[in-house]
PQR file with spaces between the fields and no chain letter, atoms N, CA, C, O and H, PARSE charges and radii, in Angstrom:
ATOM       1  N    UNK     1      33.450  -12.858    7.851 -0.4000 1.5000
ATOM       2  CA   UNK     1      32.338  -11.926    7.783 -0.0000 2.0000
ATOM       3  C    UNK     1      31.373  -12.190    8.943  0.5500 1.7000
ATOM       4  O    UNK     1      30.954  -13.324    9.174 -0.5500 1.4000
ATOM       5  N    UNK     2      31.042  -11.154    9.645 -0.4000 1.5000
ATOM       6  CA   UNK     2      30.134  -11.259   10.778 -0.0000 2.0000
ATOM       7  C    UNK     2      28.702  -11.441   10.275  0.5500 1.7000
ATOM       8  O    UNK     2      28.263  -10.749    9.356 -0.5500 1.4000
ATOM       9  H    UNK     2      31.382  -10.232    9.458  0.4000 1.0000
ATOM      10  N    UNK     3      27.988  -12.373   10.883 -0.4000 1.5000
ATOM      11  CA   UNK     3      26.600  -12.583   10.479 -0.0000 2.0000
ATOM      12  C    UNK     3      25.695  -11.615   11.238  0.5500 1.7000
ATOM      13  O    UNK     3      26.053  -11.114   12.304 -0.5500 1.4000
ATOM      14  H    UNK     3      28.344  -12.935   11.630  0.4000 1.0000
ATOM      15  N    UNK     4      24.547  -11.369   10.681 -0.4000 1.5000
ATOM      16  CA   UNK     4      23.600  -10.464   11.317 -0.0000 2.0000
ATOM      17  C    UNK     4      22.991  -11.116   12.556  0.5500 1.7000
ATOM      18  O    UNK     4      23.067  -12.331   12.743 -0.5500 1.4000
ATOM      19  H    UNK     4      24.257  -11.775    9.815  0.4000 1.0000
ATOM      20  N    UNK     5      22.394  -10.287   13.386 -0.4000 1.5000
ATOM      21  CA   UNK     5      21.718  -10.784   14.577 -0.0000 2.0000
ATOM      22  C    UNK     5      20.592  -11.738   14.180  0.5500 1.7000
ATOM      23  O    UNK     5      20.384  -12.764   14.828 -0.5500 1.4000
ATOM      24  H    UNK     5      22.332   -9.300   13.235  0.4000 1.0000
ATOM      25  N    UNK     6      19.881  -11.400   13.133 -0.4000 1.5000
ATOM      26  CA   UNK     6      18.797  -12.266   12.636 -0.0000 2.0000
ATOM      27  C    UNK     6      19.332  -13.653   12.286  0.5500 1.7000
ATOM      28  O    UNK     6      18.749  -14.664   12.679 -0.5500 1.4000
ATOM      29  H    UNK     6      20.050  -10.567   12.607  0.4000 1.0000
ATOM      30  N    UNK     7      20.434  -13.700   11.553 -0.4000 1.5000
ATOM      31  CA   UNK     7      20.995  -14.998   11.158 -0.0000 2.0000
ATOM      32  C    UNK     7      21.505  -15.782   12.372  0.5500 1.7000
ATOM      33  O    UNK     7      21.432  -17.010   12.402 -0.5500 1.4000
ATOM      34  H    UNK     7      20.908  -12.879   11.235  0.4000 1.0000
ATOM      35  N    UNK     8      22.016  -15.064   13.363 -0.4000 1.5000
ATOM      36  CA   UNK     8      22.366  -15.741   14.616 -0.0000 2.0000
ATOM      37  C    UNK     8      21.105  -16.345   15.243  0.5500 1.7000
ATOM      38  O    UNK     8      21.104  -17.508   15.647 -0.5500 1.4000
ATOM      39  H    UNK     8      22.075  -14.066   13.339  0.4000 1.0000
ATOM      40  N    UNK     9      20.034  -15.550   15.322 -0.4000 1.5000
ATOM      41  CA   UNK     9      18.805  -16.043   15.955 -0.0000 2.0000
ATOM      42  C    UNK     9      18.239  -17.271   15.238  0.5500 1.7000
ATOM      43  O    UNK     9      17.647  -18.145   15.871 -0.5500 1.4000
ATOM      44  H    UNK     9      20.035  -14.605   14.994  0.4000 1.0000
ATOM      45  N    UNK    10      18.418  -17.332   13.943 -0.4000 1.5000
ATOM      46  CA   UNK    10      17.923  -18.509   13.214 -0.0000 2.0000
ATOM      47  C    UNK    10      18.550  -19.791   13.760  0.5500 1.7000
ATOM      48  O    UNK    10      17.923  -20.850   13.734 -0.5500 1.4000
ATOM      49  H    UNK    10      18.899  -16.622   13.429  0.4000 1.0000
ATOM      50  N    UNK    11      19.765  -19.698   14.245 -0.4000 1.5000
ATOM      51  CA   UNK    11      20.424  -20.898   14.792 -0.0000 2.0000
ATOM      52  C    UNK    11      19.841  -21.283   16.145  0.5500 1.7000
ATOM      53  O    UNK    11      20.067  -22.393   16.626 -0.5500 1.4000
ATOM      54  H    UNK    11      20.274  -18.838   14.266  0.4000 1.0000
ATOM      55  N    UNK    12      19.094  -20.372   16.759 -0.4000 1.5000
ATOM      56  CA   UNK    12      18.506  -20.622   18.081 -0.0000 2.0000
ATOM      57  C    UNK    12      17.053  -21.093   17.993  0.5500 1.7000
ATOM      58  O    UNK    12      16.458  -21.438   19.014 -0.5500 1.4000
ATOM      59  H    UNK    12      18.910  -19.470   16.367  0.4000 1.0000
ATOM      60  N    UNK    13      16.481  -21.113   16.805 -0.4000 1.5000
ATOM      61  CA   UNK    13      15.085  -21.525   16.666 -0.0000 2.0000
ATOM      62  C    UNK    13      14.898  -22.972   17.101  0.5500 1.7000
ATOM      63  O    UNK    13      15.785  -23.810   16.940 -0.5500 1.4000
ATOM      64  H    UNK    13      16.964  -20.833   15.976  0.4000 1.0000
ATOM      65  N    UNK    14      13.734  -23.240   17.651 -0.4000 1.5000
ATOM      66  CA   UNK    14      13.410  -24.585   18.089 -0.0000 2.0000
ATOM      67  C    UNK    14      11.904  -24.767   17.993  0.5500 1.7000
ATOM      68  O    UNK    14      11.140  -23.882   18.379 -0.5500 1.4000
ATOM      69  H    UNK    14      13.013  -22.559   17.782  0.4000 1.0000
ATOM      70  N    UNK    15      11.481  -25.908   17.483 -0.4000 1.5000
ATOM      71  CA   UNK    15      10.051  -26.176   17.306 -0.0000 2.0000
ATOM      72  C    UNK    15       9.279  -26.075   18.618  0.5500 1.7000
ATOM      73  O    UNK    15       8.153  -25.578   18.651 -0.5500 1.4000
ATOM      74  H    UNK    15      12.102  -26.627   17.170  0.4000 1.0000
ATOM      75  N    UNK    16       9.889  -26.544   19.682 -0.4000 1.5000
ATOM      76  CA   UNK    16       9.309  -26.450   21.023 -0.0000 2.0000
ATOM      77  C    UNK    16      10.309  -25.683   21.883  0.5500 1.7000
ATOM      78  O    UNK    16      11.152  -26.290   22.544 -0.5500 1.4000
ATOM      79  H    UNK    16      10.804  -26.947   19.655  0.4000 1.0000
ATOM      80  N    UNK    17      10.222  -24.337   21.880 -0.4000 1.5000
ATOM      81  CA   UNK    17      11.227  -23.538   22.588 -0.0000 2.0000
ATOM      82  C    UNK    17      11.349  -23.907   24.063  0.5500 1.7000
ATOM      83  O    UNK    17      10.360  -24.072   24.777 -0.5500 1.4000
ATOM      84  H    UNK    17       9.538  -23.843   21.344  0.4000 1.0000
ATOM      85  N    UNK    18      12.601  -24.027   24.484 -0.4000 1.5000
ATOM      86  CA   UNK    18      12.890  -24.417   25.865 -0.0000 2.0000
ATOM      87  C    UNK    18      13.397  -23.243   26.693  0.5500 1.7000
ATOM      88  O    UNK    18      13.571  -23.367   27.906 -0.5500 1.4000
ATOM      89  H    UNK    18      13.404  -23.893   23.904  0.4000 1.0000
ATOM      90  N    UNK    19      13.634  -22.105   26.047 -0.4000 1.5000
ATOM      91  CA   UNK    19      14.093  -20.929   26.776 -0.0000 2.0000
ATOM      92  C    UNK    19      13.626  -19.666   26.051  0.5500 1.7000
ATOM      93  O    UNK    19      13.060  -19.734   24.960 -0.5500 1.4000
ATOM      94  H    UNK    19      13.493  -22.004   25.062  0.4000 1.0000
ATOM      95  N    UNK    20      13.870  -18.526   26.670 -0.4000 1.5000
ATOM      96  CA   UNK    20      13.392  -17.247   26.143 -0.0000 2.0000
ATOM      97  C    UNK    20      14.020  -16.884   24.806  0.5500 1.7000
ATOM      98  O    UNK    20      13.356  -16.319   23.937 -0.5500 1.4000
ATOM      99  H    UNK    20      14.329  -18.471   27.557  0.4000 1.0000
ATOM     100  N    UNK    21      15.283  -17.203   24.642 -0.4000 1.5000
ATOM     101  CA   UNK    21      15.961  -16.866   23.388 -0.0000 2.0000
ATOM     102  C    UNK    21      15.380  -17.682   22.239  0.5500 1.7000
ATOM     103  O    UNK    21      15.172  -17.146   21.150 -0.5500 1.4000
ATOM     104  H    UNK    21      15.822  -17.661   25.348  0.4000 1.0000
ATOM     105  N    UNK    22      15.121  -18.940   22.456 -0.4000 1.5000
ATOM     106  CA   UNK    22      14.505  -19.760   21.411 -0.0000 2.0000
ATOM     107  C    UNK    22      13.116  -19.235   21.064  0.5500 1.7000
ATOM     108  O    UNK    22      12.729  -19.217   19.895 -0.5500 1.4000
ATOM     109  H    UNK    22      15.290  -19.375   23.340  0.4000 1.0000
ATOM     110  N    UNK    23      12.375  -18.815   22.067 -0.4000 1.5000
ATOM     111  CA   UNK    23      11.046  -18.251   21.824 -0.0000 2.0000
ATOM     112  C    UNK    23      11.163  -16.958   21.012  0.5500 1.7000
ATOM     113  O    UNK    23      10.416  -16.760   20.053 -0.5500 1.4000
ATOM     114  H    UNK    23      12.689  -18.830   23.016  0.4000 1.0000
ATOM     115  N    UNK    24      12.095  -16.078   21.391 -0.4000 1.5000
ATOM     116  CA   UNK    24      12.331  -14.846   20.633 -0.0000 2.0000
ATOM     117  C    UNK    24      12.727  -15.170   19.195  0.5500 1.7000
ATOM     118  O    UNK    24      12.246  -14.531   18.259 -0.5500 1.4000
ATOM     119  H    UNK    24      12.702  -16.239   22.169  0.4000 1.0000
ATOM     120  N    UNK    25      13.592  -16.149   19.019 -0.4000 1.5000
ATOM     121  CA   UNK    25      14.027  -16.536   17.677 -0.0000 2.0000
ATOM     122  C    UNK    25      12.842  -16.962   16.815  0.5500 1.7000
ATOM     123  O    UNK    25      12.769  -16.600   15.641 -0.5500 1.4000
ATOM     124  H    UNK    25      13.983  -16.668   19.779  0.4000 1.0000
ATOM     125  N    UNK    26      11.931  -17.712   17.377 -0.4000 1.5000
ATOM     126  CA   UNK    26      10.751  -18.138   16.622 -0.0000 2.0000
ATOM     127  C    UNK    26       9.889  -16.942   16.240  0.5500 1.7000
ATOM     128  O    UNK    26       9.382  -16.881   15.119 -0.5500 1.4000
ATOM     129  H    UNK    26      11.990  -18.006   18.331  0.4000 1.0000
ATOM     130  N    UNK    27       9.717  -16.002   17.143 -0.4000 1.5000
ATOM     131  CA   UNK    27       8.904  -14.814   16.859 -0.0000 2.0000
ATOM     132  C    UNK    27       9.550  -13.941   15.785  0.5500 1.7000
ATOM     133  O    UNK    27       8.873  -13.467   14.873 -0.5500 1.4000
ATOM     134  H    UNK    27      10.128  -16.052   18.053  0.4000 1.0000
ATOM     135  N    UNK    28      10.853  -13.735   15.897 -0.4000 1.5000
ATOM     136  CA   UNK    28      11.578  -12.926   14.915 -0.0000 2.0000
ATOM     137  C    UNK    28      11.514  -13.586   13.542  0.5500 1.7000
ATOM     138  O    UNK    28      11.363  -12.893   12.536 -0.5500 1.4000
ATOM     139  H    UNK    28      11.403  -14.120   16.638  0.4000 1.0000
ATOM     140  N    UNK    29      11.623  -14.890   13.481 -0.4000 1.5000
ATOM     141  CA   UNK    29      11.557  -15.613   12.211 -0.0000 2.0000
ATOM     142  C    UNK    29      10.230  -15.342   11.492  0.5500 1.7000
ATOM     143  O    UNK    29      10.191  -15.256   10.265 -0.5500 1.4000
ATOM     144  H    UNK    29      11.746  -15.453   14.298  0.4000 1.0000
ATOM     145  N    UNK    30       9.159  -15.210   12.253 -0.4000 1.5000
ATOM     146  CA   UNK    30       7.832  -14.988   11.678 -0.0000 2.0000
ATOM     147  C    UNK    30       7.560  -13.523   11.346  0.5500 1.7000
ATOM     148  O    UNK    30       6.557  -13.217   10.701 -0.5500 1.4000
ATOM     149  H    UNK    30       9.190  -15.280   13.250  0.4000 1.0000
ATOM     150  N    UNK    31       8.424  -12.624   11.770 -0.4000 1.5000
ATOM     151  CA   UNK    31       8.246  -11.183   11.581 -0.0000 2.0000
ATOM     152  C    UNK    31       8.884  -10.753   10.264  0.5500 1.7000
ATOM     153  O    UNK    31      10.106  -10.635   10.172 -0.5500 1.4000
ATOM     154  H    UNK    31       9.239  -12.873   12.295  0.4000 1.0000
ATOM     155  N    UNK    32       8.061  -10.519    9.248 -0.4000 1.5000
ATOM     156  CA   UNK    32       8.609  -10.177    7.923 -0.0000 2.0000
ATOM     157  C    UNK    32       9.253   -8.793    7.884  0.5500 1.7000
ATOM     158  O    UNK    32      10.020   -8.498    6.967 -0.5500 1.4000
ATOM     159  H    UNK    32       7.068  -10.615    9.322  0.4000 1.0000
ATOM     160  N    UNK    33       8.954   -7.943    8.860 -0.4000 1.5000
ATOM     161  CA   UNK    33       9.513   -6.590    8.876 -0.0000 2.0000
ATOM     162  C    UNK    33      10.792   -6.481    9.707  0.5500 1.7000
ATOM     163  O    UNK    33      11.408   -5.416    9.747 -0.5500 1.4000
ATOM     164  H    UNK    33       8.331   -8.183    9.604  0.4000 1.0000
ATOM     165  N    UNK    34      11.198   -7.558   10.364 -0.4000 1.5000
ATOM     166  CA   UNK    34      12.392   -7.504   11.208 -0.0000 2.0000
ATOM     167  C    UNK    34      13.608   -7.112   10.365  0.5500 1.7000
ATOM     168  O    UNK    34      13.776   -7.618    9.255 -0.5500 1.4000
ATOM     169  H    UNK    34      10.698   -8.424   10.331  0.4000 1.0000
ATOM     170  N    UNK    35      14.467   -6.207   10.885 -0.4000 1.5000
ATOM     171  CA   UNK    35      15.666   -5.788   10.135 -0.0000 2.0000
ATOM     172  C    UNK    35      16.698   -6.921   10.047  0.5500 1.7000
ATOM     173  O    UNK    35      17.601   -7.025   10.877 -0.5500 1.4000
ATOM     174  H    UNK    35      14.331   -5.796   11.786  0.4000 1.0000
ATOM     175  N    UNK    36      16.546   -7.737    9.053 -0.4000 1.5000
ATOM     176  CA   UNK    36      17.296   -8.995    8.930 -0.0000 2.0000
ATOM     177  C    UNK    36      18.807   -8.831    8.739  0.5500 1.7000
ATOM     178  O    UNK    36      19.572   -9.738    9.068 -0.5500 1.4000
ATOM     179  H    UNK    36      15.812   -7.652    8.379  0.4000 1.0000
ATOM     180  N    UNK    37      19.235   -7.703    8.220 -0.4000 1.5000
ATOM     181  CA   UNK    37      20.665   -7.543    7.932 -0.0000 2.0000
ATOM     182  C    UNK    37      21.397   -6.688    8.961  0.5500 1.7000
ATOM     183  O    UNK    37      22.582   -6.391    8.806 -0.5500 1.4000
ATOM     184  H    UNK    37      18.614   -6.966    7.953  0.4000 1.0000
ATOM     185  N    UNK    38      20.690   -6.302   10.000 -0.4000 1.5000
ATOM     186  CA   UNK    38      21.288   -5.389   10.979 -0.0000 2.0000
ATOM     187  C    UNK    38      22.216   -6.109   11.948  0.5500 1.7000
ATOM     188  O    UNK    38      21.974   -7.242   12.365 -0.5500 1.4000
ATOM     189  H    UNK    38      19.728   -6.543   10.126  0.4000 1.0000
ATOM     190  N    UNK    39      23.286   -5.400   12.286 -0.4000 1.5000
ATOM     191  CA   UNK    39      24.225   -5.817   13.321 -0.0000 2.0000
ATOM     192  C    UNK    39      24.313   -4.732   14.389  0.5500 1.7000
ATOM     193  O    UNK    39      25.224   -4.738   15.216 -0.5500 1.4000
ATOM     194  H    UNK    39      23.483   -4.480   11.947  0.4000 1.0000
ATOM     195  N    UNK    40      23.354   -3.797   14.366 -0.4000 1.5000
ATOM     196  CA   UNK    40      23.388   -2.623   15.217 -0.0000 2.0000
ATOM     197  C    UNK    40      22.438   -2.773   16.410  0.5500 1.7000
ATOM     198  O    UNK    40      21.225   -2.901   16.239 -0.5500 1.4000
ATOM     199  H    UNK    40      22.614   -3.792   13.694  0.4000 1.0000
ATOM     200  N    UNK    41      22.997   -2.754   17.596 -0.4000 1.5000
ATOM     201  CA   UNK    41      22.214   -2.930   18.825 -0.0000 2.0000
ATOM     202  C    UNK    41      21.084   -1.909   18.924  0.5500 1.7000
ATOM     203  O    UNK    41      19.941   -2.274   19.201 -0.5500 1.4000
ATOM     204  H    UNK    41      23.981   -2.649   17.735  0.4000 1.0000
ATOM     205  N    UNK    42      21.393   -0.638   18.700 -0.4000 1.5000
ATOM     206  CA   UNK    42      20.391    0.416   18.861 -0.0000 2.0000
ATOM     207  C    UNK    42      19.240    0.266   17.868  0.5500 1.7000
ATOM     208  O    UNK    42      18.076    0.434   18.233 -0.5500 1.4000
ATOM     209  H    UNK    42      22.322   -0.341   18.475  0.4000 1.0000
ATOM     210  N    UNK    43      19.557   -0.044   16.636 -0.4000 1.5000
ATOM     211  CA   UNK    43      18.512   -0.237   15.629 -0.0000 2.0000
ATOM     212  C    UNK    43      17.599   -1.408   16.015  0.5500 1.7000
ATOM     213  O    UNK    43      16.374   -1.295   15.958 -0.5500 1.4000
ATOM     214  H    UNK    43      20.503   -0.180   16.339  0.4000 1.0000
ATOM     215  N    UNK    44      18.197   -2.511   16.400 -0.4000 1.5000
ATOM     216  CA   UNK    44      17.417   -3.697   16.758 -0.0000 2.0000
ATOM     217  C    UNK    44      16.614   -3.475   18.036  0.5500 1.7000
ATOM     218  O    UNK    44      15.453   -3.876   18.123 -0.5500 1.4000
ATOM     219  H    UNK    44      19.192   -2.603   16.447  0.4000 1.0000
ATOM     220  N    UNK    45      17.227   -2.844   19.013 -0.4000 1.5000
ATOM     221  CA   UNK    45      16.547   -2.570   20.265 -0.0000 2.0000
ATOM     222  C    UNK    45      15.339   -1.650   20.037  0.5500 1.7000
ATOM     223  O    UNK    45      14.258   -1.896   20.570 -0.5500 1.4000
ATOM     224  H    UNK    45      18.170   -2.518   18.942  0.4000 1.0000
ATOM     225  N    UNK    46      15.529   -0.610   19.256 -0.4000 1.5000
ATOM     226  CA   UNK    46      14.426    0.310   18.948 -0.0000 2.0000
ATOM     227  C    UNK    46      13.300   -0.414   18.230  0.5500 1.7000
ATOM     228  O    UNK    46      12.125   -0.206   18.535 -0.5500 1.4000
ATOM     229  H    UNK    46      16.407   -0.410   18.823  0.4000 1.0000
ATOM     230  N    UNK    47      13.658   -1.259   17.283 -0.4000 1.5000
ATOM     231  CA   UNK    47      12.629   -2.007   16.562 -0.0000 2.0000
ATOM     232  C    UNK    47      11.839   -2.904   17.510  0.5500 1.7000
ATOM     233  O    UNK    47      10.609   -2.915   17.481 -0.5500 1.4000
ATOM     234  H    UNK    47      14.613   -1.427   17.036  0.4000 1.0000
ATOM     235  N    UNK    48      12.545   -3.650   18.345 -0.4000 1.5000
ATOM     236  CA   UNK    48      11.874   -4.580   19.247 -0.0000 2.0000
ATOM     237  C    UNK    48      11.038   -3.859   20.306  0.5500 1.7000
ATOM     238  O    UNK    48      10.051   -4.408   20.796 -0.5500 1.4000
ATOM     239  H    UNK    48      13.545   -3.641   18.369  0.4000 1.0000
ATOM     240  N    UNK    49      11.425   -2.647   20.657 -0.4000 1.5000
ATOM     241  CA   UNK    49      10.612   -1.877   21.594 -0.0000 2.0000
ATOM     242  C    UNK    49       9.293   -1.448   20.950  0.5500 1.7000
ATOM     243  O    UNK    49       8.300   -1.247   21.650 -0.5500 1.4000
ATOM     244  H    UNK    49      12.227   -2.201   20.260  0.4000 1.0000
ATOM     245  N    UNK    50       9.273   -1.305   19.624 -0.4000 1.5000
ATOM     246  CA   UNK    50       8.056   -0.892   18.916 -0.0000 2.0000
ATOM     247  C    UNK    50       7.078   -2.043   18.699  0.5500 1.7000
ATOM     248  O    UNK    50       5.866   -1.827   18.703 -0.5500 1.4000
ATOM     249  H    UNK    50      10.079   -1.468   19.055  0.4000 1.0000
ATOM     250  N    UNK    51       7.574   -3.240   18.513 -0.4000 1.5000
ATOM     251  CA   UNK    51       6.675   -4.375   18.298 -0.0000 2.0000
ATOM     252  C    UNK    51       6.184   -4.877   19.645  0.5500 1.7000
ATOM     253  O    UNK    51       6.825   -4.654   20.672 -0.5500 1.4000
ATOM     254  H    UNK    51       8.558   -3.415   18.510  0.4000 1.0000
ATOM     255  N    UNK    52       5.065   -5.543   19.637 -0.4000 1.5000
ATOM     256  CA   UNK    52       4.488   -5.925   20.925 -0.0000 2.0000
ATOM     257  C    UNK    52       4.673   -7.392   21.279  0.5500 1.7000
ATOM     258  O    UNK    52       4.008   -7.885   22.190 -0.5500 1.4000
ATOM     259  H    UNK    52       4.544   -5.724   18.803  0.4000 1.0000
ATOM     260  N    UNK    53       5.551   -8.103   20.592 -0.4000 1.5000
ATOM     261  CA   UNK    53       5.748   -9.516   20.934 -0.0000 2.0000
ATOM     262  C    UNK    53       6.915   -9.762   21.886  0.5500 1.7000
ATOM     263  O    UNK    53       7.109  -10.889   22.341 -0.5500 1.4000
ATOM     264  H    UNK    53       6.092   -7.702   19.852  0.4000 1.0000
ATOM     265  N    UNK    54       7.680   -8.742   22.188 -0.4000 1.5000
ATOM     266  CA   UNK    54       8.768   -8.886   23.158 -0.0000 2.0000
ATOM     267  C    UNK    54       8.265   -8.379   24.502  0.5500 1.7000
ATOM     268  O    UNK    54       8.047   -7.182   24.692 -0.5500 1.4000
ATOM     269  H    UNK    54       7.522   -7.827   21.818  0.4000 1.0000
ATOM     270  N    UNK    55       8.088   -9.304   25.420 -0.4000 1.5000
ATOM     271  CA   UNK    55       7.529   -8.965   26.735 -0.0000 2.0000
ATOM     272  C    UNK    55       8.511   -8.187   27.599  0.5500 1.7000
ATOM     273  O    UNK    55       8.110   -7.329   28.387 -0.5500 1.4000
ATOM     274  H    UNK    55       8.265  -10.276   25.265  0.4000 1.0000
ATOM     275  N    UNK    56       9.784   -8.483   27.453 -0.4000 1.5000
ATOM     276  CA   UNK    56      10.786   -7.888   28.318 -0.0000 2.0000
ATOM     277  C    UNK    56      12.081   -7.732   27.515  0.5500 1.7000
ATOM     278  O    UNK    56      12.592   -8.705   26.960 -0.5500 1.4000
ATOM     279  H    UNK    56      10.110   -9.180   26.814  0.4000 1.0000
ATOM     280  N    UNK    57      12.598   -6.528   27.459 -0.4000 1.5000
ATOM     281  CA   UNK    57      13.814   -6.291   26.677 -0.0000 2.0000
ATOM     282  C    UNK    57      15.032   -6.999   27.265  0.5500 1.7000
ATOM     283  O    UNK    57      16.069   -7.102   26.609 -0.5500 1.4000
ATOM     284  H    UNK    57      12.184   -5.738   27.910  0.4000 1.0000
ATOM     285  N    UNK    58      14.912   -7.478   28.474 -0.4000 1.5000
ATOM     286  CA   UNK    58      15.985   -8.277   29.082 -0.0000 2.0000
ATOM     287  C    UNK    58      16.282   -9.507   28.214  0.5500 1.7000
ATOM     288  O    UNK    58      17.424   -9.955   28.114 -0.5500 1.4000
ATOM     289  H    UNK    58      14.069   -7.395   29.007  0.4000 1.0000
ATOM     290  N    UNK    59      15.236  -10.033   27.598 -0.4000 1.5000
ATOM     291  CA   UNK    59      15.403  -11.199   26.713 -0.0000 2.0000
ATOM     292  C    UNK    59      16.286  -10.829   25.525  0.5500 1.7000
ATOM     293  O    UNK    59      17.186  -11.584   25.157 -0.5500 1.4000
ATOM     294  H    UNK    59      14.308   -9.669   27.680  0.4000 1.0000
ATOM     295  N    UNK    60      16.025   -9.665   24.925 -0.4000 1.5000
ATOM     296  CA   UNK    60      16.851   -9.208   23.811 -0.0000 2.0000
ATOM     297  C    UNK    60      18.290   -9.007   24.266  0.5500 1.7000
ATOM     298  O    UNK    60      19.222   -9.429   23.582 -0.5500 1.4000
ATOM     299  H    UNK    60      15.293   -9.053   25.224  0.4000 1.0000
ATOM     300  N    UNK    61      18.478   -8.364   25.420 -0.4000 1.5000
ATOM     301  CA   UNK    61      19.840   -8.129   25.915 -0.0000 2.0000
ATOM     302  C    UNK    61      20.592   -9.440   26.112  0.5500 1.7000
ATOM     303  O    UNK    61      21.777   -9.542   25.792 -0.5500 1.4000
ATOM     304  H    UNK    61      17.721   -8.021   25.976  0.4000 1.0000
ATOM     305  N    UNK    62      19.905  -10.424   26.632 -0.4000 1.5000
ATOM     306  CA   UNK    62      20.514  -11.744   26.832 -0.0000 2.0000
ATOM     307  C    UNK    62      20.885  -12.376   25.481  0.5500 1.7000
ATOM     308  O    UNK    62      21.963  -12.952   25.331 -0.5500 1.4000
ATOM     309  H    UNK    62      18.943  -10.341   26.891  0.4000 1.0000
ATOM     310  N    UNK    63      19.985  -12.261   24.513 -0.4000 1.5000
ATOM     311  CA   UNK    63      20.254  -12.784   23.170 -0.0000 2.0000
ATOM     312  C    UNK    63      21.407  -12.022   22.514  0.5500 1.7000
ATOM     313  O    UNK    63      22.236  -12.621   21.830 -0.5500 1.4000
ATOM     314  H    UNK    63      19.110  -11.793   24.635  0.4000 1.0000
ATOM     315  N    UNK    64      21.459  -10.717   22.720 -0.4000 1.5000
ATOM     316  CA   UNK    64      22.532   -9.901   22.141 -0.0000 2.0000
ATOM     317  C    UNK    64      23.885  -10.314   22.707  0.5500 1.7000
ATOM     318  O    UNK    64      24.858  -10.433   21.962 -0.5500 1.4000
ATOM     319  H    UNK    64      20.785  -10.231   23.276  0.4000 1.0000
ATOM     320  N    UNK    65      23.954  -10.530   24.002 -0.4000 1.5000
ATOM     321  CA   UNK    65      25.198  -10.981   24.631 -0.0000 2.0000
ATOM     322  C    UNK    65      25.663  -12.313   24.039  0.5500 1.7000
ATOM     323  O    UNK    65      26.848  -12.502   23.768 -0.5500 1.4000
ATOM     324  H    UNK    65      23.164  -10.433   24.607  0.4000 1.0000
ATOM     325  N    UNK    66      24.724  -13.223   23.844 -0.4000 1.5000
ATOM     326  CA   UNK    66      25.045  -14.513   23.246 -0.0000 2.0000
ATOM     327  C    UNK    66      25.518  -14.344   21.812  0.5500 1.7000
ATOM     328  O    UNK    66      26.455  -15.012   21.374 -0.5500 1.4000
ATOM     329  H    UNK    66      23.761  -13.069   24.064  0.4000 1.0000
ATOM     330  N    UNK    67      24.867  -13.450   21.087 -0.4000 1.5000
ATOM     331  CA   UNK    67      25.260  -13.146   19.699 -0.0000 2.0000
ATOM     332  C    UNK    67      26.697  -12.646   19.644  0.5500 1.7000
ATOM     333  O    UNK    67      27.479  -13.094   18.806 -0.5500 1.4000
ATOM     334  H    UNK    67      24.106  -12.908   21.443  0.4000 1.0000
ATOM     335  N    UNK    68      27.048  -11.725   20.530 -0.4000 1.5000
ATOM     336  CA   UNK    68      28.413  -11.174   20.547 -0.0000 2.0000
ATOM     337  C    UNK    68      29.435  -12.254   20.892  0.5500 1.7000
ATOM     338  O    UNK    68      30.521  -12.284   20.313 -0.5500 1.4000
ATOM     339  H    UNK    68      26.412  -11.361   21.212  0.4000 1.0000
ATOM     340  N    UNK    69      29.102  -13.133   21.821 -0.4000 1.5000
ATOM     341  CA   UNK    69      30.015  -14.202   22.211 -0.0000 2.0000
ATOM     342  C    UNK    69      30.256  -15.191   21.078  0.5500 1.7000
ATOM     343  O    UNK    69      31.360  -15.711   20.920 -0.5500 1.4000
ATOM     344  H    UNK    69      28.220  -13.109   22.291  0.4000 1.0000
ATOM     345  N    UNK    70      29.211  -15.447   20.288 -0.4000 1.5000
ATOM     346  CA   UNK    70      29.308  -16.468   19.239 -0.0000 2.0000
ATOM     347  C    UNK    70      29.702  -15.925   17.885  0.5500 1.7000
ATOM     348  O    UNK    70      29.890  -16.691   16.940 -0.5500 1.4000
ATOM     349  H    UNK    70      28.314  -15.024   20.416  0.4000 1.0000
ATOM     350  N    UNK    71      29.830  -14.601   17.775 -0.4000 1.5000
ATOM     351  CA   UNK    71      30.196  -13.984   16.479 -0.0000 2.0000
ATOM     352  C    UNK    71      31.683  -13.894   16.318  0.5500 1.7000
ATOM     353  O    UNK    71      32.165  -13.405   15.296 -0.5500 1.4000
ATOM     354  H    UNK    71      29.677  -13.979   18.543  0.4000 1.0000
């Protein structure tokens, strides 16, 4: 069973983030409205474009690529 993008990001969380993906993971973890069960790029991308904590969608694209590789 494929895990959701959110559950993938949980594995990237770090108390002292050392890269952009870890920082994104920490922010998503704190976002109670994040679509936690989604595996859909368009849904997640649209959501992240609406919130103001993602400075650059390039970070999401990089995280998405990593998610696909590790799923």
